[in-house]
NUMI-656778 format. One line per 3 residues: number of its first residue (from 1); for each residue x, y, z of N, C-alpha, C. Coordinates in steps of 0.02 Angstrom, whole numbers, plus 50000, padded with zeros to 5 digits. Layout:
N
NUM	X:Y:Z:X:Y:Z:X:Y:Z | ...
This chain:
388
1	48733:50658:49642:48759:50664:49704:48847:50664:49689 | 48861:50620:49666:48925:50615:49625:48897:50601:49555 | 48923:50644:49511:48912:50641:49413:48965:50621:49393
4	49004:50583:49419:49067:50533:49384:49052:50476:49408 | 49089:50417:49380:49101:50339:49388:49175:50347:49426 | 49164:50365:49514:49221:50387:49524:49266:50304:49565
7	49309:50320:49579:49323:50258:49647:49326:50267:49712 | 49304:50247:49763:49290:50252:49834:49327:50215:49872 | 49396:50245:49918:49423:50202:49949:49404:50215:50018
10	49442:50148:50065:49404:50181:50121:49476:50179:50189 | 49458:50251:50224:49545:50234:50244:49532:50279:50314 | 49584:50293:50354:49578:50322:50403:49628:50364:50389
13	49646:50411:50454:49685:50448:50444:49740:50459:50493 | 49756:50369:50505:49819:50366:50551:49881:50382:50487 | 49918:50392:50506:49969:50413:50486:50001:50392:50401
16	50004:50303:50427:50032:50278:50356:49974:50266:50318 | 49912:50279:50316:49850:50281:50268:49849:50332:50245 | 49846:50402:50278:49851:50468:50265:49915:50477:50221
19	49958:50442:50240:50021:50455:50172:49985:50447:50128 | 49975:50381:50112:49977:50310:50061:49940:50391:50028 | 49875:50425:50037:49834:50448:50011:49882:50530:49962
22	49906:50546:50042:49939:50608:50020:50003:50621:49969 | 50017:50540:49953:50055:50563:49882:50042:50550:49826 | 49987:50554:49840:49935:50526:49756:49957:50590:49730
25	49963:50613:49634:49975:50661:49602:49895:50682:49624 | 49895:50765:49597:49814:50773:49578:49784:50743:49543 | 49788:50718:49468:49754:50679:49460:49722:50623:49472
28	49767:50589:49512:49729:50526:49516:49685:50545:49580 | 49703:50593:49617:49673:50607:49678:49595:50640:49648 | 49595:50657:49599:49536:50694:49561:49491:50635:49544
31	49525:50562:49540:49447:50516:49516:49440:50466:49594 | 49434:50502:49638:49426:50435:49691:49384:50504:49739 | 49343:50471:49777:49347:50511:49836:49345:50452:49896
34	49397:50492:49930:49399:50451:49996:49344:50447:50057 | 49334:50373:50075:49293:50364:50142:49326:50359:50210 | 49336:50420:50222:49374:50415:50299:49374:50432:50358
37	49401:50388:50396:49375:50365:50463:49409:50433:50519 | 49402:50484:50521:49430:50538:50564:49467:50518:50638 | 49527:50491:50662:49550:50473:50721:49603:50531:50759
40	49614:50520:50824:49644:50593:50854:49733:50602:50823 | 49715:50675:50802:49766:50693:50751:49819:50730:50811 | 49898:50686:50825:49923:50705:50871:49883:50717:50939
43	49910:50766:50999:49854:50774:51051:49805:50821:51058 | 49768:50820:50993:49714:50861:50977:49663:50859:51025 | 49622:50890:51038:49550:50902:51113:49507:50887:51040
46	49483:50880:50966:49430:50866:50950:49447:50862:50896 | 49395:50823:50837:49401:50790:50791:49413:50847:50746 | 49406:50895:50751:49403:50957:50708:49495:50951:50681
49	49527:50966:50719:49597:50979:50717:49620:50906:50656 | 49578:50866:50694:49613:50811:50630:49584:50829:50547 | 49501:50849:50552:49469:50872:50480:49529:50912:50457
52	49534:50971:50491:49585:51018:50452:49636:51005:50428 | 49674:50946:50449:49746:50925:50408:49708:50877:50369 | 49662:50844:50371:49637:50804:50296:49607:50866:50235
55	49586:50917:50263:49550:50951:50208:49619:50959:50191 | 49668:50993:50200:49734:51005:50180:49767:50976:50136 | 49772:50903:50145:49766:50860:50091:49733:50836:50008
58	49654:50851:50042:49616:50853:50011:49605:50906:49950 | 49620:50946:49951:49644:51039:49918:49588:51049:49889 | 49535:51060:49910:49465:51069:49898:49430:50981:49870
61	49452:50950:49874:49402:50890:49854:49359:50865:49902 | 49319:50821:49875:49276:50795:49945:49302:50713:49983 | 49267:50697:50021:49283:50658:50068:49245:50660:50100
64	49206:50583:50111:49156:50540:50143:49176:50543:50213 | 49158:50562:50296:49200:50561:50357:49152:50527:50396 | 49181:50480:50446:49171:50445:50502:49197:50472:50549
67	49199:50431:50608:49250:50437:50653:49267:50390:50688 | 49330:50365:50718:49333:50307:50773:49318:50338:50836 | 49271:50281:50878:49215:50307:50919:49247:50278:50977
70	49311:50233:50976:49331:50214:51045:49382:50267:51060 | 49367:50295:51141:49425:50315:51192:49494:50311:51185 | 49517:50355:51194:49604:50371:51183:49627:50344:51264
73	49656:50287:51260:49694:50268:51335:49734:50319:51357 | 49695:50325:51448:49757:50358:51484:49779:50331:51534 | 49828:50356:51559:49858:50315:51614:49862:50391:51685
76	49844:50381:51739:49838:50446:51790:49914:50452:51813 | 49919:50477:51843:49989:50498:51883:49981:50452:51926 | 49968:50404:51930:49988:50353:52014:50015:50298:51983
79	49976:50286:51938:49991:50232:51868:50056:50241:51824 | 50061:50296:51810:50128:50327:51783:50192:50310:51811 | 50189:50344:51889:50232:50348:51932:50248:50245:51941
82	50202:50209:51945:50219:50155:51989:50244:50131:51911 | 50202:50115:51860:50254:50082:51806:50318:50118:51796 | 50345:50160:51807:50430:50191:51818:50452:50170:51860
85	50414:50177:51926:50473:50102:51986:50465:50052:51979 | 50427:50024:51921:50445:49947:51911:50490:49940:51863 | 50494:49972:51811:50521:49976:51759:50618:49976:51777
88	50618:50043:51851:50672:50054:51857:50697:50006:51906 | 50657:49953:51950:50707:49913:51977:50692:49841:51957 | 50650:49843:51889:50702:49779:51832:50760:49809:51803
91	50781:49861:51795:50830:49887:51760:50889:49869:51821 | 50878:49907:51873:50921:49878:51923:50942:49801:51932 | 50887:49767:51940:50890:49699:51953:50947:49659:51903
94	50942:49716:51847:50989:49670:51776:51062:49730:51759 | 51058:49762:51833:51138:49777:51847:51145:49875:51797 | 51075:49884:51782:51079:49955:51757:51099:49999:51832
97	51092:50071:51795:51108:50121:51837:51026:50157:51870 | 51020:50156:51926:50940:50225:51934:50921:50272:51864 | 50870:50241:51855:50863:50330:51809:50848:50389:51845
100	50855:50447:51821:50824:50532:51829:50760:50536:51864 | 50757:50558:51910:50662:50565:51936:50668:50610:51888 | 50603:50619:51859:50554:50677:51820:50565:50730:51836
103	50559:50791:51814:50570:50847:51818:50495:50881:51817 | 50494:50939:51873:50425:50986:51875:50399:51005:51797 | 50455:51033:51746:50423:51037:51686:50397:50947:51636
106	50424:50918:51650:50426:50847:51623:50342:50830:51658 | 50333:50833:51732:50268:50814:51755:50203:50867:51749 | 50225:50904:51732:50202:50987:51707:50144:50930:51629
109	50202:50945:51610:50180:50915:51529:50141:50849:51548 | 50144:50793:51565:50110:50745:51569:50056:50752:51586 | 50040:50805:51626:49968:50819:51675:49941:50867:51613
112	49971:50899:51564:49935:50936:51521:49919:50873:51465 | 49955:50841:51450:49929:50777:51402:49882:50724:51417 | 49877:50715:51495:49818:50669:51487:49739:50725:51493
115	49741:50800:51524:49713:50854:51515:49652:50842:51470 | 49718:50839:51404:49721:50843:51326:49667:50793:51301 | 49688:50706:51332:49650:50657:51313:49579:50663:51348
118	49570:50695:51407:49518:50687:51449:49463:50730:51388 | 49495:50775:51362:49438:50831:51345:49433:50786:51274 | 49481:50764:51241:49465:50732:51172:49402:50685:51199
121	49421:50641:51226:49378:50590:51238:49308:50623:51266 | 49298:50667:51298:49224:50683:51329:49198:50720:51256 | 49237:50731:51204:49212:50752:51142:49172:50708:51093
124	49208:50644:51094:49206:50590:51057:49134:50568:51100 | 49131:50555:51163:49062:50536:51206:48993:50580:51169 | 49026:50633:51177:48974:50683:51159:48934:50652:51080
127	48990:50630:51022:48971:50641:50960:48942:50560:50947 | 48952:50514:51014:48929:50451:50996:48849:50444:51053 | 48822:50488:51095:48773:50497:51144:48722:50460:51101
130	48684:50429:51133:48619:50412:51110:48558:50454:51093 | 48579:50509:51143:48520:50564:51125:48549:50633:51112 | 48561:50617:51044:48595:50696:51012:48665:50686:50973
133	48699:50612:50990:48773:50633:50972:48755:50633:50895 | 48720:50581:50856:48731:50601:50786:48702:50683:50765 | 48676:50701:50774:48655:50766:50763:48703:50801:50771
136	48737:50827:50845:48801:50866:50823:48862:50848:50794 | 48874:50799:50782:48920:50762:50727:48894:50778:50660 | 48833:50778:50622:48819:50812:50563:48801:50875:50556
139	48811:50889:50633:48803:50976:50618:48895:51019:50612 | 48930:50975:50652:48982:50999:50655:49010:50990:50574 | 49022:50921:50571:49027:50928:50504:49005:50944:50442
142	48948:50981:50455:48924:51016:50389:48944:51076:50386 | 48986:51107:50420:49003:51186:50433:49075:51190:50376 | 49113:51105:50370:49150:51109:50311:49124:51087:50264
145	49114:51116:50194:49078:51101:50145:49130:51041:50085 | 49164:51047:50100:49242:50961:50079:49196:50904:50090 | 49175:50915:50143:49180:50839:50189:49093:50820:50205
148	49092:50763:50188:49021:50740:50173:49023:50703:50244 | 48976:50697:50288:48948:50658:50352:48916:50608:50360 | 48953:50553:50358:48915:50461:50378:48889:50470:50418
151	48805:50482:50408:48751:50494:50471:48736:50424:50523 | 48746:50428:50572:48727:50387:50621:48678:50334:50613 | 48688:50260:50622:48617:50212:50600:48597:50207:50680
154	48565:50256:50720:48544:50253:50790:48485:50262:50765 | 48440:50198:50814:48359:50221:50807:48336:50300:50840 | 48322:50335:50796:48293:50385:50845:48321:50468:50811
157	48383:50428:50783:48410:50482:50761:48441:50504:50690 | 48408:50456:50660:48418:50455:50592:48380:50503:50542 | 48309:50525:50569:48271:50570:50533:48286:50628:50569
160	48327:50634:50616:48342:50720:50645:48398:50719:50587 | 48462:50675:50596:48523:50692:50528:48490:50711:50473 | 48449:50668:50435:48425:50683:50367:48385:50752:50393
163	48343:50785:50427:48338:50849:50438:48399:50891:50436 | 48427:50882:50457:48483:50945:50457:48529:50942:50379 | 48518:50901:50337:48532:50894:50278:48485:50938:50222
166	48431:50934:50273:48383:50945:50212:48382:51046:50213 | 48381:51049:50295:48386:51132:50291:48450:51161:50273 | 48498:51116:50276:48552:51150:50257:48551:51147:50201
169	48535:51104:50146:48527:51127:50084:48621:51062:50068 | 48653:51014:50098:48698:50979:50112:48700:50896:50111 | 48757:50868:50071:48752:50790:50065:48774:50763:50136
172	48735:50702:50127:48785:50639:50179:48782:50588:50143 | 48785:50531:50198:48807:50452:50188:48785:50429:50244 | 48768:50365:50211:48755:50299:50259:48795:50269:50260
175	48842:50228:50313:48891:50156:50299:48853:50107:50330 | 48828:50063:50295:48803:50018:50324:48849:49953:50341 | 48867:49945:50395:48886:49854:50379:48850:49806:50372
178	48853:49766:50310:48810:49733:50303:48797:49658:50339 | 48823:49651:50364:48827:49580:50417:48794:49606:50477 | 48795:49671:50502:48774:49689:50568:48692:49692:50568
181	48682:49645:50621:48576:49650:50598:48557:49704:50629 | 48595:49724:50680:48573:49822:50727:48564:49848:50671 | 48624:49853:50617:48627:49923:50590:48579:49903:50504
184	48560:49842:50482:48545:49832:50434:48455:49844:50446 | 48441:49835:50532:48371:49845:50546:48355:49921:50537 | 48409:49942:50576:48404:50039:50581:48391:50066:50499
187	48425:50023:50477:48421:50050:50388:48357:50053:50351 | 48333:49973:50350:48279:49981:50333:48205:49995:50366 | 48231:50024:50446:48171:50025:50466:48150:50124:50461
190	48208:50147:50419:48205:50205:50398:48207:50224:50339 | 48190:50166:50284:48213:50167:50214:48179:50225:50174 | 48099:50249:50202:48053:50270:50182:48071:50340:50191
193	48120:50366:50249:48143:50428:50256:48194:50447:50218 | 48228:50398:50219:48289:50389:50166:48291:50413:50091 | 48245:50380:50067:48203:50389:50009:48183:50459:49985
196	48174:50494:50040:48130:50539:50030:48207:50601:50013 | 48228:50581:50049:48323:50627:50025:48366:50611:49986 | 48349:50544:49927:48382:50513:49899:48433:50549:49872
199	48433:50611:49816:48467:50660:49793:48542:50672:49825 | 48524:50668:49909:48563:50707:49943:48598:50660:49993 | 48589:50598:49978:48627:50537:50008:48634:50472:49983
202	48730:50458:50004:48753:50407:49953:48727:50339:50003 | 48712:50315:49978:48717:50232:50035:48790:50173:50017 | 48813:50168:50068:48873:50135:50061:48874:50072:50100
205	48891:50009:50068:48854:49945:50077:48925:49912:50099 | 48945:49904:50157:49012:49887:50187:49004:49826:50218 | 49050:49789:50184:49030:49700:50189:49126:49687:50247
208	49151:49739:50252:49230:49747:50283:49266:49660:50242 | 49275:49627:50271:49321:49563:50250:49296:49512:50202 | 49308:49507:50153:49260:49450:50085:49339:49408:50092
211	49381:49385:50108:49401:49334:50069:49414:49291:50099 | 49409:49202:50071:49382:49144:50091:49302:49132:50098 | 49252:49187:50117:49180:49183:50081:49148:49253:50047
214	49194:49228:49986:49144:49261:49951:49079:49245:49935 | 49087:49165:49915:49026:49159:49905:48947:49152:49948 | 48969:49169:50022:48925:49174:50051:48912:49276:50047
217	48958:49289:50051:48963:49391:50045:48896:49414:49989 | 48910:49351:49921:48875:49357:49879:48806:49371:49902 | 48787:49309:49925:48718:49279:49918:48687:49337:49975
220	48717:49374:50030:48703:49423:50089:48690:49492:50029 | 48747:49500:49984:48741:49578:49955:48695:49573:49910 | 48680:49518:49882:48607:49517:49831:48561:49508:49867
223	48531:49495:49920:48472:49511:49949:48474:49576:49980 | 48535:49600:50023:48531:49662:50033:48505:49707:49986 | 48530:49702:49945:48519:49761:49860:48444:49756:49838
226	48436:49694:49839:48356:49661:49807:48307:49725:49865 | 48334:49697:49935:48267:49724:50000:48267:49801:49983 | 48363:49818:49978:48357:49889:49962:48337:49931:49917
229	48347:49909:49846:48304:49930:49796:48233:49949:49795 | 48215:49884:49832:48129:49856:49832:48106:49932:49871 | 48139:49949:49923:48130:49983:49959:48135:50072:49951
232	48174:50070:49912:48171:50135:49852:48123:50159:49795 | 48098:50092:49788:48041:50090:49749:48065:50154:49660 | 48031:50210:49682:48021:50234:49599:48110:50294:49614
235	48123:50283:49663:48178:50344:49671:48264:50280:49681 | 48246:50213:49655:48302:50178:49657:48344:50202:49604 | 48336:50248:49545:48357:50258:49494:48397:50329:49506
238	48365:50359:49577:48422:50430:49593:48472:50410:49638 | 48461:50353:49682:48498:50315:49734:48570:50327:49722 | 48597:50324:49733:48696:50302:49712:48711:50253:49801
241	48737:50204:49751:48775:50170:49796:48841:50157:49797 | 48874:50128:49864:48935:50103:49849:48947:50032:49887 | 48976:49988:49854:48987:49910:49882:49055:49918:49897
244	49085:49914:49959:49147:49910:49991:49154:49841:50009 | 49233:49829:50026:49260:49769:50038:49316:49773:50040 | 49350:49731:50088:49408:49712:50091:49439:49628:50054
247	49484:49611:50022:49484:49530:50008:49584:49546:50022 | 49613:49581:50060:49688:49579:50075:49696:49553:50131 | 49716:49493:50154:49719:49446:50218:49770:49490:50261
250	49732:49490:50339:49758:49499:50396:49850:49465:50419 | 49882:49481:50442:49948:49452:50464:49937:49387:50510 | 49984:49338:50499:50044:49331:50449:50028:49307:50389
253	50073:49354:50350:50059:49329:50298:50118:49245:50241 | 50122:49235:50299:50174:49164:50269:50141:49109:50250 | 50062:49082:50249:50046:49037:50221:50011:49070:50166
256	50003:49131:50149:49965:49136:50094:49976:49140:50017 | 49970:49133:49963:49988:49124:49925:50033:49197:49879 | 50097:49182:49855:50138:49247:49838:50088:49286:49791
259	50044:49256:49767:50010:49290:49701:49929:49272:49714 | 49917:49370:49783:49840:49331:49779:49804:49371:49738 | 49729:49358:49697:49693:49416:49658:49665:49435:49723
262	49639:49511:49680:49603:49550:49729:49532:49524:49729 | 49496:49498:49764:49419:49460:49761:49386:49516:49780 | 49404:49584:49766:49354:49635:49777:49325:49663:49698
265	49349:49626:49652:49330:49654:49601:49301:49607:49572 | 49312:49542:49575:49237:49488:49544:49171:49494:49600 | 49191:49522:49670:49133:49521:49710:49072:49579:49683
268	49121:49640:49646:49090:49706:49644:49062:49693:49573 | 49093:49656:49537:49066:49643:49470:49013:49607:49454 | 49002:49537:49490:48941:49497:49509:48888:49532:49530
271	48897:49589:49597:48816:49626:49629:48814:49674:49556 | 48860:49706:49528:48851:49749:49491:48816:49724:49412 | 48808:49674:49410:48759:49634:49348:48703:49644:49358
274	48690:49654:49417:48597:49662:49426:48585:49720:49461 | 48642:49740:49504:48620:49807:49551:48680:49861:49532 | 48642:49896:49483:48696:49963:49477:48709:50000:49556
277	48792:49989:49560:48823:50024:49617:48898:50033:49599 | 48934:50079:49636:48994:50113:49634:49049:50051:49672 | 49104:50051:49645:49162:50021:49678:49202:50036:49729
280	49215:50001:49782:49244:50045:49838:49272:50002:49874 | 49328:49995:49898:49392:49951:49939:49418:49978:49996 | 49466:49955:50025:49491:49956:50106:49573:49963:50056
283	49607:49992:50014:49650:49994:49954:49728:49967:49994 | 49691:49873:50006:49746:49841:50009:49753:49842:50105 | 49732:49870:50149:49760:49885:50216:49663:49854:50240
286	49670:49786:50270:49630:49745:50310:49586:49815:50366 | 49521:49809:50374:49474:49841:50413:49497:49857:50500 | 49541:49784:50514:49561:49794:50574:49608:49836:50585
289	49658:49869:50538:49671:49921:50523:49757:49873:50580 | 49761:49814:50546:49840:49800:50586:49866:49800:50560 | 49949:49794:50596:49999:49857:50554:50053:49776:50535
292	50036:49743:50570:50086:49662:50564:50122:49653:50614 | 50114:49687:50659:50184:49684:50722:50156:49663:50775 | 50193:49605:50813:50171:49568:50854:50208:49550:50911
295	50187:49518:50972:50241:49499:51025:50281:49435:51010 | 50259:49410:50932:50292:49340:50907:50343:49402:50855 | 50346:49451:50860:50372:49494:50788:50356:49464:50715
298	50361:49490:50662:50348:49500:50593:50394:49471:50559 | 50368:49457:50495:50406:49443:50441:50432:49491:50378 | 50463:49508:50372:50461:49562:50326:50441:49552:50237
301	50402:49587:50216:50371:49561:50171:50377:49627:50122 | 50396:49642:50038:50367:49702:50009:50302:49680:49975 | 50252:49719:49952:50224:49704:49901:50210:49739:49834
304	50178:49696:49785:50176:49739:49718:50116:49727:49696 | 50071:49780:49700:50015:49777:49673:49983:49786:49601 | 49959:49740:49561:49920:49768:49497:49860:49767:49480
307	49841:49755:49421:49787:49778:49432:49741:49747:49455 | 49741:49675:49442:49676:49633:49481:49743:49578:49521 | 49799:49586:49573:49828:49543:49596:49882:49591:49628
310	49869:49542:49688:49941:49575:49740:49979:49508:49728 | 50064:49539:49715:50117:49497:49737:50156:49516:49789 | 50166:49454:49839:50201:49470:49898:50267:49430:49903
313	50317:49469:49925:50381:49434:49925:50409:49434:49989 | 50397:49379:49998:50420:49370:50101:50464:49343:50122 | 50487:49355:50172:50550:49294:50186:50532:49295:50284
316	50547:49203:50281:50525:49206:50350:50599:49213:50399 | 50618:49281:50399:50664:49300:50434:50633:49341:50482 | 50625:49306:50551:50597:49353:50575:50593:49424:50613
319	50572:49492:50624:50600:49542:50627:50674:49571:50593 | 50682:49531:50541:50748:49551:50504:50727:49603:50441 | 50753:49677:50470:50726:49749:50441:50753:49718:50351
322	50835:49690:50346:50870:49693:50316:50833:49654:50254 | 50799:49624:50283:50760:49567:50211:50718:49617:50167 | 50693:49668:50188:50660:49718:50156:50700:49745:50078
325	50749:49751:50097:50808:49757:50046:50783:49695:49981 | 50788:49628:49994:50786:49596:49968:50731:49574:49926 | 50686:49597:49984:50612:49592:49956:50603:49648:49890
328	50620:49692:49907:50616:49762:49846:50670:49738:49778 | 50718:49727:49800:50744:49682:49742:50726:49617:49694 | 50693:49595:49740:50672:49538:49711:50616:49547:49643
331	50555:49609:49701:50499:49622:49643:50536:49664:49570 | 50567:49697:49599:50617:49753:49546:50628:49734:49503 | 50674:49660:49487:50712:49630:49457:50646:49585:49403
334	50582:49562:49441:50550:49510:49400:50493:49540:49337 | 50461:49496:49322:50441:49510:49239:50388:49568:49277 | 50365:49546:49347:50278:49578:49347:50298:49666:49364
337	50378:49668:49370:50384:49754:49395:50343:49780:49322 | 50332:49752:49274:50319:49812:49206:50240:49821:49227 | 50206:49779:49276:50140:49771:49300:50140:49809:49342
340	50182:49887:49381:50189:49924:49409:50148:49991:49399 | 50105:50015:49458:50091:50087:49436:50136:50146:49418 | 50145:50197:49403:50183:50254:49436:50167:50293:49467
343	50205:50289:49532:50176:50303:49592:50220:50331:49604 | 50215:50337:49700:50272:50348:49757:50278:50286:49781 | 50230:50241:49783:50245:50197:49826:50282:50140:49758
346	50278:50133:49714:50323:50091:49664:50394:50113:49652 | 50398:50214:49668:50479:50240:49662:50497:50205:49733 | 50480:50186:49801:50503:50168:49853:50528:50119:49836
349	50494:50075:49798:50526:50000:49803:50586:49989:49760 | 50591:50032:49704:50631:50045:49665:50701:50066:49688 | 50663:50129:49736:50751:50147:49766:50788:50108:49821
352	50732:50075:49857:50760:50020:49907:50814:49975:49871 | 50768:49942:49843:50815:49907:49770:50884:49927:49731 | 50869:49974:49698:50923:50009:49671:50969:50037:49737
355	50966:50073:49777:51024:50103:49826:51030:50045:49889 | 50985:49986:49895:50996:49953:49966:50983:50014:50018 | 50957:50047:50007:50931:50093:50071:50886:50077:50102
358	50853:50082:50173:50788:50081:50174:50765:50154:50217 | 50811:50200:50191:50792:50289:50200:50779:50308:50130 | 50684:50327:50120:50698:50351:50058:50657:50429:50087
361	50707:50460:50034:50678:50560:50064:50669:50559:50114 | 50705:50539:50195:50715:50547:50248:50668:50504:50286 | 50620:50472:50280:50589:50424:50300:50604:50333:50306
364	50631:50317:50366:50642:50253:50370:50560:50193:50362 | 50609:50158:50296:50562:50088:50296:50586:50021:50340 | 50571:50026:50382:50591:49988:50430:50545:49939:50470
367	50478:49949:50456:50452:49898:50492:50366:49872:50434 | 50330:49845:50466:50272:49837:50410:50218:49879:50421 | 50241:49923:50471:50189:49989:50459:50196:50027:50389
370	50271:50061:50401:50297:50085:50363:50273:50066:50282 | 50287:50002:50282:50255:49959:50204:50188:49948:50192 | 50148:49973:50232:50073:49999:50228:50078:50044:50182
373	50096:50097:50189:50096:50161:50156:50122:50137:50082 | 50149:50113:50040:50186:50082:49990:50142:50045:49973 | 50117:50007:49992:50073:49966:49945:49996:49976:49962
376	49970:50048:49998:49904:50050:49984:49908:50114:49937 | 49982:50156:49931:50001:50198:49894:49982:50162:49809 | 50001:50122:49803:50009:50095:49742:49940:50064:49727
379	49900:50037:49767:49833:50000:49771:49781:50075:49733 | 49793:50127:49776:49757:50184:49739:49768:50217:49678 | 49830:50211:49665:49846:50234:49599:49825:50196:49525
382	49828:50118:49549:49785:50068:49510:49719:50087:49490 | 49695:50079:49537:49629:50090:49537:49582:50161:49532 | 49628:50199:49541:49605:50268:49527:49620:50283:49440
385	49646:50253:49404:49682:50253:49326:49618:50229:49309 | 49572:50186:49320:49506:50154:49287:49446:50178:49297 | 49473:50248:49328:49422:50308:49320:49430:50366:49276
388	49383:50386:49238:49380:50456:49204:49351:50508:49230
């Protein structure tokens, strides 16, 4: 299916994650196959519009794709009016002046945005419909040859989705959350059918977060792989698998070590010693996709990614964006800087450190979300560098 030893990073099409990938050089992109969760792009009405944006970044390369099944929030015209009324009352109570009423043009735009969101939500509802949603999804993505659809692990739909791959002569993938009893049951119930398509289906075994529970994750992984390889029988030498995990902690980071081992490496090595499987991770962004911003604020930190560790420079100055400059200077001036990857993310740190500015090439780096791109881009470059 993939004839080289490639790196499989998991990401979504949210702006800060896709930016990390888009800033990679062509040589680096050639060494990876991203596993991408499609999310709504702008005010689009279908996921095909998101896919088109992704295809532009891929530039003829492959990606493995699934999608975010959560509907986008909507607010009715009545709710929006009531919220504006309450905000205005609060502003007047504090001595402020009344706001201007919304114009007919603004109200029409609000209505159009609500309509587009409703259309998008109905589109997603159709893709997760237990009566054929998976089939519709695979048919839709199979029209885009650079994208490999992740089949939905739903009882009664796996065989139908596999049949589409067979008829069209295309490839697919299964992304199994190894700790989800429902998904693992559907997978093993259908393993004989999957075995018949061993040369066209990639199996992604997703453990999500493993930090602090590597030992128990290893036990589960070895049991899963043993059962999987037994089920594949003679086709075990044909089937390709990816072990996917994340060990970067979620926020806040004030209580974690400033030098964190990337535990995904040892986790993969231990499993791969017994069961051949490829390496994948969440490129330093926890699967929950948290930005680090909360109602209580955030602690500014800049992170350097070396080959086997994360190096975190954090200041306990709540929501103080100026400390990003201090953190960048500390990393740039330290001995660890020699372990950096030659990439966009490292160059952002260097420019912030040397120029003392939080605006680089017109982009502001003043929030935790903006610095996620910097860390993830370093991570992609470090791990793609090990592939040839």
